[in-house]
C-alpha positions, 0 to 999 in steps of 0.5 A: 343289784341289791337296790332292786325294789321287788314291786317296781322292778318286777312291773317294769320288767314284765311290761317291757319284756311282754311288749318287746317279745310280742313285737319280736315273736310276731315278726319272727313268725311272719319272716321265718317261714317265708325265708326258710321256705325260699332256702328249702326250695334251693338247698332242701328242707333241712337247710330251710329249717336251720335258717328258719330256726336261726331267724326265729331264735334271733328275733325271739332273743332280740325281743326278750333281750331288748325288754330285759336290757331296758330295765337292767341298764339302770343296774349297770349292765351294758345294753348292747352286750346284753342284747347282742348276746341274747339274740345270738344265743337264741339264734344258735340255740333255735337253729340247733333245735330245729335241726334236731326237730327235723331229725326226730319228727315230721314237722307237720305232726310235732307233738306240742309237748315235744315242741315246747320242751325243745324251745325251752332247752334250745333257747332258754338254756343258751340265753340263760348261759349267755346272760349269766356271764353278764350277771355274775358280777351283779347278781347273787346266786347268778348261776341259777339264772339258766334254770330260771330261763329254762322254766320260763320258756317251758311254762310259757310255751307249754301253756301258750302253744296250745292256744294258737291256731287260725286267727288265734296267733295273737292270743298264743304269742301274748300268753307266751310273752306275758308268762315268760316275762312274769316267771323270768322277772320273778326269778330275777327278783328272787335271785337279787334278794339272794336266791335260797336266802330269800325263801328263808326270809 
């Protein structure tokens, strides 16, 4: 991936990822609780939370992965594999994260810091690992990509979650999508230039 042009690649990445993430995350918020509530009424709150987490993670991963894959396919990375692995990793990671949240907190009073950290680890880490397996043949310092993903989600949700609320959902989702796109895009360009060697240059 040495043919990445920093400015052009970065702009395409940020645009694609921001748009696809906004659409996917809004769809996730609309669907996850309605389906999760239906499951909870039949099999309990824990089951409902796991299902809601799976749906949210799958759609979040699909939105993130679709935008990234659109840009990365020009680098030779298979679109379908990237999208599928990202969506699956997000679904599994978030369902585990929601299970932990149900175990540790009253979901009506989850601290925003705890929620942001949970999302960063339960989504950023598995997605980063799943994508790393595809990036290894193409990207110098690819082993650092999971850390980039965790950082992107941690900052994005730490800033974006407090902006949410009645009538402000679009603002929160937009900020989360934009920050995730900017930080992950900057990380991808940095790693393509050789990671630590780019700092020295």
